C-alpha positions as a Python dict, from the first residue, in 0.01 Angstrom:
ca = {
    (1, 'M'): (0, 0, 0),
    (2, 'S'): (280, -70, -250),
    (3, 'A'): (469, 216, -413),
    (4, 'S'): (338, 116, -756),
    (5, 'A'): (-23, 120, -638),
    (6, 'F'): (38, 449, -462),
    (7, 'G'): (182, 604, -777),
    (8, 'A'): (-99, 473, -993),
    (9, 'A'): (-353, 655, -782),
    (10, 'L'): (-187, 993, -841),
    (11, 'P'): (-231, 1230, -1134),
    (12, 'T'): (5, 1171, -1426),
    (13, 'G'): (365, 1268, -1345),
    (14, 'A'): (301, 1313, -972),
    (15, 'A'): (464, 982, -867),
    (16, 'A'): (801, 1087, -1011),
    (17, 'L'): (816, 1391, -785),
    (18, 'L'): (737, 1217, -457),
    (19, 'A'): (1082, 1092, -365),
    (20, 'A'): (1253, 1430, -352),
    (21, 'A'): (957, 1656, -268),
    (22, 'S'): (930, 1840, 62),
    (23, 'P'): (592, 1874, 242),
    (24, 'W'): (538, 2230, 118),
    (25, 'Q'): (626, 2125, -236),
    (26, 'L'): (380, 1838, -210),
    (27, 'A'): (114, 2079, -85),
    (28, 'L'): (178, 2319, -375),
    (29, 'G'): (175, 2028, -621),
    (30, 'L'): (-160, 1909, -488),
    (31, 'A'): (-311, 2255, -521),
    (32, 'L'): (-193, 2280, -883),
    (33, 'A'): (-299, 1923, -964),
    (34, 'T'): (-657, 1999, -865),
    (35, 'L'): (-675, 2225, -1170),
    (36, 'L'): (-645, 1909, -1384),
    (37, 'A'): (-825, 1644, -1179),
    (38, 'E'): (-994, 1753, -859),
    (39, 'D'): (-1126, 1428, -718),
    (40, 'L'): (-829, 1216, -819),
    (41, 'T'): (-596, 1468, -656),
    (42, 'C'): (-797, 1449, -330),
    (43, 'I'): (-753, 1069, -334),
    (44, 'A'): (-380, 1113, -393),
    (45, 'A'): (-366, 1357, -100),
    (46, 'G'): (-530, 1095, 121),
    (47, 'L'): (-268, 840, 16),
    (48, 'L'): (9, 1085, 104),
    (49, 'V'): (-148, 1121, 448),
    (50, 'A'): (-178, 741, 484),
    (51, 'N'): (189, 700, 393),
    (52, 'G'): (307, 966, 635),
    (53, 'R'): (428, 1210, 370),
    (54, 'L'): (181, 1485, 457),
    (55, 'G'): (-34, 1595, 748),
    (56, 'M'): (-413, 1565, 718),
    (57, 'T'): (-475, 1939, 765),
    (58, 'T'): (-211, 2036, 509),
    (59, 'A'): (-348, 1787, 257),
    (60, 'I'): (-708, 1907, 298),
    (61, 'V'): (-619, 2278, 287),
    (62, 'S'): (-400, 2232, -22),
    (63, 'C'): (-672, 2051, -214),
    (64, 'Y'): (-944, 2285, -94),
    (65, 'V'): (-757, 2601, -195),
    (66, 'G'): (-672, 2455, -536),
    (67, 'I'): (-1030, 2339, -598),
    (68, 'L'): (-1181, 2675, -494),
    (69, 'I'): (-938, 2869, -715),
    (70, 'G'): (-1010, 2635, -1007),
    (71, 'D'): (-1386, 2671, -964),
    (72, 'L'): (-1360, 3049, -951),
    (73, 'L'): (-1140, 3049, -1262),
    (74, 'L'): (-1409, 2858, -1452),
    (75, 'V'): (-1668, 3113, -1344),
    (76, 'A'): (-1431, 3396, -1446),
    (77, 'A'): (-1376, 3233, -1786),
    (78, 'G'): (-1749, 3228, -1846),
    (79, 'R'): (-1783, 3586, -1724),
    (80, 'W'): (-1498, 3743, -1919),
    (81, 'L'): (-1471, 3520, -2225),
    (82, 'G'): (-1825, 3386, -2268),
    (83, 'R'): (-2008, 3716, -2331),
    (84, 'P'): (-1767, 3833, -2606),
    (85, 'A'): (-1794, 3490, -2769),
    (86, 'L'): (-2174, 3515, -2771),
    (87, 'A'): (-2147, 3852, -2945),
    (88, 'R'): (-1967, 3692, -3239),
    (89, 'R'): (-2109, 3489, -3524),
    (90, 'P'): (-2221, 3212, -3532),
    (91, 'L'): (-2297, 3202, -3157),
    (92, 'R'): (-2493, 3527, -3164),
    (93, 'W'): (-2725, 3366, -3422),
    (94, 'L'): (-2795, 3079, -3183),
    (95, 'V'): (-2815, 3256, -2845),
    (96, 'T'): (-3003, 3584, -2815),
    (97, 'P'): (-2934, 3844, -2543),
    (98, 'A'): (-3292, 3784, -2426),
    (99, 'A'): (-3217, 3414, -2375),
    (100, 'V'): (-2907, 3503, -2174),
    (101, 'E'): (-3111, 3739, -1958),
    (102, 'R'): (-3371, 3469, -1893),
    (103, 'A'): (-3093, 3233, -1789),
    (104, 'A'): (-2949, 3503, -1564),
    (105, 'A'): (-3288, 3550, -1398),
    (106, 'W'): (-3309, 3174, -1343),
    (107, 'F'): (-2961, 3173, -1187),
    (108, 'R'): (-3053, 3457, -956),
    (109, 'A'): (-3347, 3255, -830),
    (110, 'R'): (-3206, 2901, -821),
    (111, 'G'): (-2842, 2912, -929),
    (112, 'T'): (-2682, 2916, -585),
    (113, 'A'): (-2843, 2587, -478),
    (114, 'T'): (-2771, 2430, -818),
    (115, 'V'): (-2402, 2525, -804),
    (116, 'F'): (-2379, 2389, -451),
    (117, 'L'): (-2530, 2052, -549),
    (118, 'S'): (-2311, 2023, -861),
    (119, 'R'): (-2005, 1967, -638),
    (120, 'F'): (-2154, 1628, -554),
    (121, 'L'): (-2244, 1546, -919),
    (122, 'P'): (-1921, 1484, -1113),
    (123, 'G'): (-1960, 1577, -1479),
    (124, 'S'): (-2190, 1872, -1414),
    (125, 'R'): (-1938, 2115, -1269),
    (126, 'L'): (-1744, 2259, -1563),
    (127, 'P'): (-2042, 2350, -1787),
    (128, 'L'): (-2244, 2479, -1492),
    (129, 'Y'): (-1968, 2699, -1350),
    (130, 'V'): (-1886, 2846, -1692),
    (131, 'A'): (-2257, 2908, -1752),
    (132, 'A'): (-2288, 3078, -1413),
    (133, 'G'): (-2012, 3318, -1511),
    (134, 'L'): (-2156, 3374, -1857),
    (135, 'V'): (-2493, 3490, -1721),
    (136, 'R'): (-2311, 3685, -1450),
    (137, 'A'): (-2476, 3516, -1157),
    (138, 'P'): (-2435, 3707, -826),
    (139, 'A'): (-2065, 3673, -751),
    (140, 'G'): (-2088, 3679, -370),
    (141, 'R'): (-2352, 3407, -340),
    (142, 'L'): (-2180, 3200, -608),
    (143, 'A'): (-1842, 3214, -432),
    (144, 'A'): (-2006, 3128, -98),
    (145, 'A'): (-2181, 2824, -250),
    (146, 'L'): (-1855, 2702, -405),
    (147, 'A'): (-1667, 2759, -78),
    (148, 'V'): (-1920, 2574, 141),
    (149, 'A'): (-1963, 2284, -104),
    (150, 'G'): (-1585, 2246, -135),
    (151, 'A'): (-1547, 2259, 244),
    (152, 'I'): (-1782, 1960, 272),
    (153, 'W'): (-1663, 1752, -24),
    (154, 'T'): (-1284, 1796, 0),
    (155, 'P'): (-1219, 1694, 366),
    (156, 'G'): (-1451, 1397, 332),
    (157, 'L'): (-1285, 1264, 17),
    (158, 'V'): (-929, 1317, 148),
    (159, 'A'): (-1015, 1153, 484),
    (160, 'L'): (-1188, 854, 319),
    (161, 'S'): (-889, 801, 90),
    (162, 'A'): (-650, 814, 386),
    (163, 'A'): (-865, 573, 590),
    (164, 'T'): (-913, 318, 307),
    (165, 'G'): (-567, 340, 155),
    (166, 'G'): (-710, 466, -175),
    (167, 'A'): (-981, 203, -205),
    (168, 'I'): (-1232, 487, -229),
    (169, 'R'): (-1106, 546, -584),
    (170, 'S'): (-1303, 257, -733),
    (171, 'R'): (-1617, 369, -550),
    (172, 'L'): (-1567, 726, -669),
    (173, 'E'): (-1526, 612, -1028),
    (174, 'L'): (-1850, 419, -998),
    (175, 'W'): (-2020, 728, -854),
    (176, 'E'): (-1881, 946, -1133),
    (177, 'R'): (-2028, 709, -1392),
    (178, 'R'): (-2369, 696, -1226),
    (179, 'A'): (-2419, 1029, -1047),
    (180, 'L'): (-2517, 1251, -1339),
    (181, 'P'): (-2735, 992, -1521),
    (182, 'T'): (-2906, 913, -1191),
    (183, 'A'): (-2971, 1281, -1124),
    (184, 'L'): (-3105, 1332, -1476),
    (185, 'L'): (-3332, 1029, -1441),
    (186, 'A'): (-3460, 1159, -1109),
    (187, 'A'): (-3524, 1500, -1265),
    (188, 'F'): (-3714, 1333, -1549),
    (189, 'V'): (-3930, 1140, -1303),
    (190, 'V'): (-4004, 1457, -1108),
    (191, 'L'): (-4088, 1638, -1433),
    (192, 'L'): (-4317, 1353, -1537),
    (193, 'V'): (-4499, 1368, -1206),
    (194, 'V'): (-4529, 1747, -1203),
    (195, 'K'): (-4613, 1800, -1571),
    (196, 'V'): (-4820, 1489, -1649),
    (197, 'L'): (-4936, 1281, -1354),
    (198, 'A'): (-5033, 1564, -1120),
    (199, 'P'): (-5225, 1765, -1387),
    (200, 'A'): (-5407, 1446, -1491),
    (201, 'L'): (-5579, 1444, -1151),
    (202, 'S'): (-5795, 1746, -1240),
    (203, 'W'): (-6029, 1819, -1531),
    (204, 'R'): (-5841, 2140, -1615),
    (205, 'G'): (-5510, 1956, -1612),
    (206, 'R'): (-5643, 1679, -1836),
    (207, 'R'): (-5774, 1932, -2088),
    (208, 'L'): (-5437, 2109, -2098),
    (209, 'L'): (-5264, 1775, -2150),
    (210, 'L'): (-5506, 1710, -2436),
    (211, 'S'): (-5416, 2053, -2574),
    (212, 'R'): (-5048, 1965, -2574),
    (213, 'W'): (-5112, 1626, -2735),
    (214, 'R'): (-5322, 1773, -3015),
    (215, 'R'): (-5060, 2036, -3094),
    (216, 'L'): (-4807, 1756, -3131),
    (217, 'R'): (-5036, 1548, -3353),
    (218, 'H'): (-5155, 1824, -3588),
    (219, 'W'): (-4886, 1985, -3799),
    (220, 'E'): (-5062, 2322, -3820),
    (221, 'F'): (-4957, 2380, -3456),
    (222, 'W'): (-4595, 2271, -3496),
    (223, 'P'): (-4324, 2525, -3406),
    (224, 'L'): (-4213, 2731, -3704),
    (225, 'Y'): (-3850, 2614, -3681),
    (226, 'L'): (-3964, 2252, -3714),
    (227, 'F'): (-4223, 2303, -3986),
    (228, 'Q'): (-3986, 2511, -4201),
    (229, 'V'): (-3703, 2254, -4224),
    (230, 'P'): (-3814, 2112, -4564),
    (231, 'V'): (-3881, 2467, -4689),
    (232, 'V'): (-3525, 2570, -4602),
    (233, 'L'): (-3384, 2263, -4777),
    (234, 'N'): (-3594, 2348, -5083),
    (235, 'W'): (-3461, 2706, -5070),
    (236, 'L'): (-3103, 2571, -5065),
    (237, 'W'): (-3179, 2358, -5370),
    (238, 'L'): (-3335, 2652, -5557),
    (239, 'G'): (-3034, 2865, -5470),
    (240, 'L'): (-2798, 2606, -5618),
    (241, 'R'): (-3018, 2570, -5924),
    (242, 'H'): (-3030, 2946, -5989),
    (243, 'R'): (-2668, 2999, -5876),
    (244, 'S'): (-2783, 3255, -5620),
    (245, 'W'): (-2936, 3190, -5279),
    (246, 'T'): (-3069, 3546, -5259),
    (247, 'L'): (-3213, 3587, -5610),
    (248, 'F'): (-3564, 3582, -5465),
    (249, 'T'): (-3501, 3920, -5296),
    (250, 'A'): (-3527, 4082, -5641),
    (251, 'A'): (-3889, 3963, -5670),
    (252, 'N'): (-4003, 4293, -5514),
    (253, 'P'): (-3759, 4570, -5609),
    (254, 'G'): (-3986, 4821, -5437),
    (255, 'I'): (-3924, 4668, -5092),
    (256, 'P'): (-3579, 4640, -4927),
    (257, 'A'): (-3459, 4277, -4956),
    (258, 'G'): (-3788, 4201, -5132),
    (259, 'G'): (-3967, 4200, -4798),
    (260, 'F'): (-3760, 3918, -4654),
    (261, 'V'): (-3677, 4082, -4320),
    (262, 'L'): (-3692, 4417, -4135),
    (263, 'E'): (-3919, 4582, -4391),
    (264, 'S'): (-4107, 4889, -4264),
    (265, 'K'): (-4486, 4844, -4254),
    (266, 'G'): (-4532, 5221, -4268),
    (267, 'E'): (-4313, 5265, -4576),
    (268, 'I'): (-4487, 4979, -4756),
    (269, 'L'): (-4837, 5108, -4681),
    (270, 'G'): (-4726, 5455, -4779),
    (271, 'A'): (-4598, 5324, -5114),
    (272, 'I'): (-4943, 5202, -5219),
    (273, 'G'): (-5069, 5461, -5463),
    (274, 'D'): (-5437, 5387, -5407),
    (275, 'P'): (-5539, 5595, -5102),
    (276, 'D'): (-5885, 5435, -5082),
    (277, 'A'): (-5725, 5097, -5018),
    (278, 'V'): (-5520, 5189, -4710),
    (279, 'P'): (-5662, 5274, -4365),
    (280, 'A'): (-5528, 5595, -4216),
    (281, 'F'): (-5213, 5548, -4006),
    (282, 'R'): (-4941, 5742, -3830),
    (283, 'K'): (-4581, 5626, -3808),
    (284, 'L'): (-4423, 5716, -3474),
    (285, 'V'): (-4065, 5743, -3349),
    (286, 'L'): (-4104, 5725, -2972),
    (287, 'P'): (-3863, 5874, -2715),
    (288, 'D'): (-3720, 5683, -2420),
    (289, 'S'): (-3909, 5865, -2147),
    (290, 'A'): (-4237, 5696, -2059),
    (291, 'H'): (-4408, 6033, -1996),
    (292, 'E'): (-4296, 6169, -2332),
    (293, 'R'): (-4403, 5846, -2507),
    (294, 'I'): (-4754, 5866, -2368),
    (295, 'A'): (-4787, 6236, -2450),
    (296, 'Q'): (-4668, 6182, -2807),
    (297, 'V'): (-4898, 5884, -2871),
    (298, 'L'): (-5204, 6055, -2725),
    (299, 'A'): (-5131, 6368, -2930),
    (300, 'A'): (-5089, 6163, -3249),
    (301, 'H'): (-5413, 5979, -3181),
    (302, 'A'): (-5602, 6304, -3122),
    (303, 'A'): (-5459, 6465, -3435),
    (304, 'A'): (-5545, 6165, -3651),
    (305, 'R'): (-5902, 6155, -3518),
    (306, 'F'): (-5909, 5775, -3532),
    (307, 'G'): (-6140, 5737, -3239),
    (308, 'Y'): (-6152, 5401, -3061),
    (309, 'P'): (-6070, 5124, -3109),
    (310, 'V'): (-5734, 5192, -3270),
    (311, 'V'): (-5457, 4947, -3366),
    (312, 'G'): (-5104, 4980, -3227),
    (313, 'K'): (-4826, 4779, -3386),
    (314, 'P'): (-4449, 4780, -3437),
    (315, 'D'): (-4334, 4934, -3764),
    (316, 'V'): (-4102, 4637, -3810),
    (317, 'G'): (-4248, 4306, -3703),
    (318, 'E'): (-4385, 3976, -3821),
    (319, 'R'): (-4645, 3709, -3744),
    (320, 'G'): (-4863, 3952, -3548),
    (321, 'E'): (-4597, 4014, -3284),
    (322, 'G'): (-4681, 4320, -3077),
    (323, 'V'): (-5009, 4405, -3256),
    (324, 'R'): (-5274, 4535, -3016),
    (325, 'V'): (-5634, 4650, -3052),
    (326, 'L'): (-5670, 4941, -2809),
    (327, 'R'): (-6022, 5033, -2700),
    (328, 'E'): (-5972, 5324, -2461),
    (329, 'E'): (-5720, 5587, -2357),
    (330, 'A'): (-5585, 5382, -2065),
    (331, 'E'): (-5502, 5093, -2299),
    (332, 'L'): (-5341, 5332, -2549),
    (333, 'A'): (-5124, 5484, -2274),
    (334, 'A'): (-5019, 5141, -2149),
    (335, 'W'): (-4927, 5040, -2504),
    (336, 'A'): (-4723, 5359, -2546),
    (337, 'R'): (-4503, 5262, -2250),
    (338, 'E'): (-4409, 4925, -2401),
    (339, 'A'): (-4422, 4990, -2777),
    (340, 'P'): (-4105, 4963, -2987),
    (341, 'R'): (-3929, 5288, -3066),
    (342, 'E'): (-4060, 5279, -3424),
    (343, 'S'): (-4431, 5204, -3412),
    (344, 'I'): (-4756, 5264, -3599),
    (345, 'L'): (-5099, 5381, -3495),
    (346, 'Q'): (-5356, 5262, -3748),
    (347, 'E'): (-5726, 5320, -3795),
    (348, 'Y'): (-5924, 5014, -3686),
    (349, 'V'): (-6113, 4845, -3967),
    (350, 'G'): (-6397, 4609, -3880),
    (351, 'G'): (-6548, 4334, -4092),
    (352, 'E'): (-6417, 4008, -4232),
    (353, 'E'): (-6041, 3951, -4275),
    (354, 'F'): (-5871, 3768, -4561),
    (355, 'G'): (-5520, 3696, -4679),
    (356, 'V'): (-5487, 3732, -5058),
    (357, 'F'): (-5161, 3613, -5216),
    (358, 'Y'): (-5075, 3793, -5540),
    (359, 'V'): (-4810, 3717, -5805),
    (360, 'R'): (-4724, 3893, -6131),
    (361, 'R'): (-4430, 3817, -6355),
    (362, 'P'): (-4261, 4121, -6510),
    (363, 'G'): (-4423, 4200, -6844),
    (364, 'E'): (-4752, 4028, -6771),
    (365, 'E'): (-5064, 4230, -6841),
    (366, 'A'): (-5230, 4119, -6516),
    (367, 'G'): (-5128, 3933, -6206),
    (368, 'S'): (-5299, 3630, -6055),
    (369, 'L'): (-5410, 3513, -5713),
    (370, 'L'): (-5210, 3222, -5575),
    (371, 'S'): (-5408, 3188, -5254),
    (372, 'I'): (-5704, 3327, -5060),
    (373, 'T'): (-5739, 3263, -4688),
    (374, 'A'): (-6052, 3337, -4489),
    (375, 'K'): (-5962, 3422, -4130),
    (376, 'E'): (-6199, 3296, -3865),
    (377, 'F'): (-6169, 3464, -3528),
    (378, 'P'): (-6240, 3190, -3272),
    (379, 'A'): (-6515, 3241, -3018),
    (380, 'V'): (-6696, 3041, -2752),
    (381, 'T'): (-7063, 3056, -2661),
    (382, 'G'): (-7170, 3107, -2302),
    (383, 'D'): (-7421, 2884, -2124),
    (384, 'G'): (-7482, 3106, -1822),
    (385, 'A'): (-7301, 2866, -1588),
    (386, 'A'): (-6943, 2804, -1708),
    (387, 'T'): (-6662, 3056, -1677),
    (388, 'L'): (-6475, 3173, -1985),
    (389, 'E'): (-6180, 2953, -1884),
    (390, 'E'): (-6405, 2647, -1865),
    (391, 'L'): (-6562, 2730, -2202),
    (392, 'I'): (-6218, 2755, -2365),
    (393, 'L'): (-6101, 2425, -2219),
    (394, 'A'): (-6427, 2247, -2310),
    (395, 'D'): (-6429, 2363, -2674),
    (396, 'E'): (-6283, 2096, -2904),
    (397, 'R'): (-6105, 2350, -3126),
    (398, 'A'): (-6019, 2614, -2870),
    (399, 'V'): (-5854, 2360, -2640),
    (400, 'C'): (-5580, 2309, -2903),
    (401, 'M'): (-5463, 2668, -2847),
    (402, 'A'): (-5575, 2687, -2485),
    (403, 'P'): (-5245, 2815, -2339),
    (404, 'L'): (-5253, 3113, -2578),
    (405, 'Y'): (-5624, 3186, -2532),
    (406, 'L'): (-5592, 3165, -2154),
    (407, 'E'): (-5300, 3408, -2160),
    (408, 'V'): (-5468, 3657, -2394),
    (409, 'N'): (-5792, 3652, -2193),
    (410, 'A'): (-5632, 3630, -1848),
    (411, 'S'): (-5814, 3932, -1709),
    (412, 'R'): (-6162, 3788, -1777),
    (413, 'L'): (-6124, 3412, -1733),
    (414, 'S'): (-6344, 3404, -1424),
    (415, 'R'): (-6633, 3585, -1596),
    (416, 'V'): (-6946, 3377, -1668),
    (417, 'P'): (-7083, 3472, -2014),
    (418, 'A'): (-7459, 3477, -2044),
    (419, 'A'): (-7639, 3194, -2218),
    (420, 'G'): (-7596, 3238, -2595),
    (421, 'E'): (-7335, 3515, -2561),
    (422, 'R'): (-7049, 3483, -2813),
    (423, 'V'): (-6709, 3577, -2673),
    (424, 'R'): (-6433, 3634, -2928),
    (425, 'L'): (-6100, 3499, -2802),
    (426, 'V'): (-5852, 3690, -3023),
    (427, 'E'): (-5861, 3994, -3250),
    (428, 'I'): (-5533, 3964, -3442),
    (429, 'G'): (-5559, 3776, -3774),
    (430, 'N'): (-5250, 3558, -3744),
    (431, 'H'): (-5251, 3180, -3717),
    (432, 'C'): (-4980, 3180, -3451),
    (433, 'R'): (-5198, 3423, -3251),
    (434, 'G'): (-5490, 3182, -3245),
    (435, 'T'): (-5689, 3274, -3556),
    (436, 'V'): (-5833, 2982, -3755),
    (437, 'F'): (-5739, 2985, -4124),
    (438, 'R'): (-5981, 2850, -4386),
    (439, 'D'): (-5909, 2777, -4751),
    (440, 'G'): (-6087, 3057, -4938),
    (441, 'R'): (-5967, 2994, -5292),
    (442, 'H'): (-6325, 2925, -5398),
    (443, 'L'): (-6402, 3293, -5327),
    (444, 'E'): (-6193, 3416, -5620),
    (445, 'T'): (-6380, 3614, -5886),
    (446, 'P'): (-6262, 3822, -6186),
    (447, 'E'): (-6370, 4133, -5997),
    (448, 'L'): (-6160, 4045, -5692),
    (449, 'A'): (-5857, 3956, -5904),
    (450, 'A'): (-5887, 4282, -6096),
    (451, 'R'): (-5914, 4493, -5780),
    (452, 'I'): (-5613, 4326, -5615),
    (453, 'D'): (-5416, 4368, -5937),
    (454, 'E'): (-5509, 4738, -5941),
    (455, 'I'): (-5388, 4787, -5583),
    (456, 'A'): (-5068, 4590, -5647),
    (457, 'R'): (-4985, 4788, -5961),
    (458, 'S'): (-5023, 5111, -5766),
    (459, 'F'): (-4726, 4993, -5559),
    (460, 'P'): (-4414, 5040, -5776),
    (461, 'G'): (-4185, 4739, -5771),
    (462, 'F'): (-4430, 4494, -5613),
    (463, 'H'): (-4476, 4155, -5782),
    (464, 'F'): (-4502, 3888, -5516),
    (465, 'G'): (-4665, 3878, -5173),
    (466, 'R'): (-4976, 3870, -4959),
    (467, 'F'): (-5226, 4144, -4888),
    (468, 'D'): (-5400, 4118, -4550),
    (469, 'V'): (-5733, 4288, -4614),
    (470, 'R'): (-6063, 4350, -4441),
    (471, 'T'): (-6400, 4397, -4607),
    (472, 'P'): (-6753, 4440, -4468),
    (473, 'S'): (-6852, 4091, -4587),
    (474, 'V'): (-6763, 3795, -4807),
    (475, 'E'): (-6990, 3939, -5076),
    (476, 'H'): (-6789, 4261, -5078),
    (477, 'L'): (-6470, 4056, -5118),
    (478, 'R'): (-6608, 3865, -5415),
    (479, 'R'): (-6714, 4191, -5579),
    (480, 'G'): (-6376, 4347, -5507),
    (481, 'E'): (-6544, 4629, -5316),
    (482, 'A'): (-6443, 4817, -4999),
    (483, 'L'): (-6112, 4635, -4965),
    (484, 'R'): (-5889, 4788, -4695),
    (485, 'V'): (-5526, 4674, -4686),
    (486, 'L'): (-5404, 4628, -4328),
    (487, 'E'): (-5056, 4502, -4421),
    (488, 'V'): (-4853, 4388, -4721),
    (489, 'N'): (-4610, 4099, -4681),
    (490, 'G'): (-4328, 4034, -4928),
    (491, 'V'): (-4124, 3731, -5022),
    (492, 'T'): (-4156, 3560, -4685),
    (493, 'S'): (-4535, 3553, -4720),
    (494, 'E'): (-4705, 3218, -4705),
    (495, 'A'): (-5004, 3099, -4902),
    (496, 'T'): (-5184, 3065, -4571),
    (497, 'H'): (-5477, 2859, -4699),
    (498, 'I'): (-5247, 2561, -4631),
    (499, 'Y'): (-5331, 2596, -4259),
    (500, 'E'): (-5691, 2487, -4310),
    (501, 'P'): (-5761, 2248, -4018),
    (502, 'G'): (-5714, 1891, -4136),
    (503, 'A'): (-5527, 1993, -4454),
    (504, 'S'): (-5259, 1763, -4594),
    (505, 'L'): (-4901, 1826, -4485),
    (506, 'V'): (-4775, 1702, -4823),
    (507, 'A'): (-5007, 1946, -5004),
    (508, 'A'): (-4885, 2227, -4779),
    (509, 'Y'): (-4522, 2165, -4869),
    (510, 'R'): (-4613, 2131, -5237),
    (511, 'T'): (-4772, 2478, -5223),
    (512, 'L'): (-4479, 2634, -5037),
    (513, 'F'): (-4227, 2480, -5274),
    (514, 'A'): (-4424, 2618, -5570),
    (515, 'Q'): (-4440, 2970, -5427),
    (516, 'W'): (-4065, 2975, -5358),
    (517, 'R'): (-4000, 2856, -5710),
    (518, 'L'): (-4210, 3150, -5833),
    (519, 'A'): (-4017, 3390, -5608),
    (520, 'F'): (-3686, 3281, -5761),
    (521, 'E'): (-3824, 3295, -6116),
    (522, 'I'): (-3972, 3645, -6070),
    (523, 'G'): (-3650, 3753, -5900),
    (524, 'R'): (-3449, 3628, -6200),
    (525, 'A'): (-3678, 3815, -6442),
    (526, 'N'): (-3647, 4138, -6242),
    (527, 'A'): (-3269, 4096, -6213),
    (528, 'A'): (-3253, 4072, -6592),
    (529, 'L'): (-3430, 4409, -6602),
    (530, 'G'): (-3174, 4567, -6368),
    (531, 'A'): (-3300, 4491, -6017),
    (532, 'R'): (-3019, 4405, -5774),
    (533, 'P'): (-3068, 4106, -5542),
    (534, 'T'): (-2962, 4158, -5183),
    (535, 'S'): (-2623, 3996, -5117),
    (536, 'L'): (-2598, 3697, -4885),
    (537, 'G'): (-2376, 3893, -4648),
    (538, 'E'): (-2627, 4177, -4628),
    (539, 'L'): (-2912, 3931, -4574),
    (540, 'L'): (-2724, 3768, -4286),
    (541, 'R'): (-2658, 4113, -4140),
    (542, 'L'): (-3029, 4195, -4156),
    (543, 'L'): (-3118, 3866, -3987),
    (544, 'D'): (-2867, 3942, -3715),
    (545, 'E'): (-3015, 4289, -3668),
    (546, 'R'): (-3361, 4137, -3640),
    (547, 'R'): (-3242, 3916, -3355),
    (548, 'H'): (-3099, 4213, -3173),
    (549, 'R'): (-3419, 4414, -3223),
    (550, 'A'): (-3624, 4123, -3090),
    (551, 'A'): (-3402, 4107, -2782),
    (552, 'A'): (-3430, 4482, -2728),
    (553, 'A'): (-3807, 4466, -2770),
    (554, 'S'): (-3832, 4212, -2489),
    (555, 'A'): (-3674, 4461, -2247),
    (556, 'P'): (-3866, 4761, -2104),
    (557, 'P'): (-3775, 5111, -2222),
    (558, 'S'): (-3463, 5236, -2053),
    (559, 'G'): (-3587, 5586, -1989),
    (560, 'A'): (-3705, 5694, -1649),
    (561, 'P'): (-4077, 5748, -1607),
}
């Protein structure tokens, strides 16, 4: 090989050092060069061997040591620099501690093999090694995988380069261009086979595929982050128009941040001045010890004389997260072990459930109802032959939420309900928890509007939000009688009648845009009367705290049992 071709195959600047370099200097240079270009340096080492400047063993060891040190440095960078970076904004808004822990669990199970294979997939190494350090994958197994993979790859590449006079470089470049896309394509094909083709061979699999397809087609099942994009853009526009992006938080001066985030359910229920409207409840601050938690919850339940069933829920939460209907002492004790530190025990109220959205501008004599939602708890009817799982998958509505219903009812899926037996699938009145929402605006009556206005006015500083109520029947609702308020939601409430199955997406956004416009207008009116909107910085801090609480809630209590 010519000197020019030899030099061209080396990392930048390496050719100029060859003439005067000793073998040990060449070896050191190769080790350092691997930190910049691993594979190209191995090819250069093979050329040095072919030209008699370096022994094969020295060339391989130099490259191998440099590559192993470089790989470990990438892991160390992820381990020591990645975690602090994730704790800072804006990364901590995008990656939760819970997500990092899930990734760490994945690495513990499969990371060693993945890191080993990445040595043979150029383009995948740097991000994977840094990620392995970030999630703190087991250091011993990780180092062993890197050492073994390097011991296979490095001698082979150096020897091939020496044997072919560097001709391997063009083949390696071709492999580098094709290896990662080929691997990704192969992974996609495997995923297609496992997730689509294989399930399609069974009736259960086909029904679950249908479930996934229907959730994609019908907007009411779309993920919240996707559905809310136009709403967020509308909020940005309203903020510019009113010269304050947080003016809406003044819509409810009686609730911190207007009820936007981290509001206490117990404090809100306790602020309602109409005792007949609120079911009895106890706010709890639970200790770390599992034994002490159970003892405290059981004592609170006995003192309150709720009986069973009883509702357990987090004091700070949203969209039905963590709400449980507990029917016996064993269930109550199990809930106590896992409940958030600040939780609520609430009297169970039977009957029909509705969401009633209320608005009142400051100075108005009476408020008005923006929305009424009738909540339909889905159920399937037994035929005496099919299991509950089969009934869920066969039902044309239930199949849409089949993954959720199967998870919630996991302990009784094999049971065969008797012919004509109705089996309720969920008990929590939230759409994301499987409840069907129906447009109930036709149920409004002067009596209902007057009763809701009375309850709302008994809550100082409340002008805008949704009451989740239960009544014995629809007739009671229309008469405004026996209304029991389960929860009150502030400025982030939705006029949930929009989730009527088959409702127009355009109409839904029109309703949401209108309610946010009202929130800003009521906030402006209250601000003129002295209410102080929450600052943007404080709102961002609260959102950040919510993320950390959610991550902590996903972990078990730290106390010993």
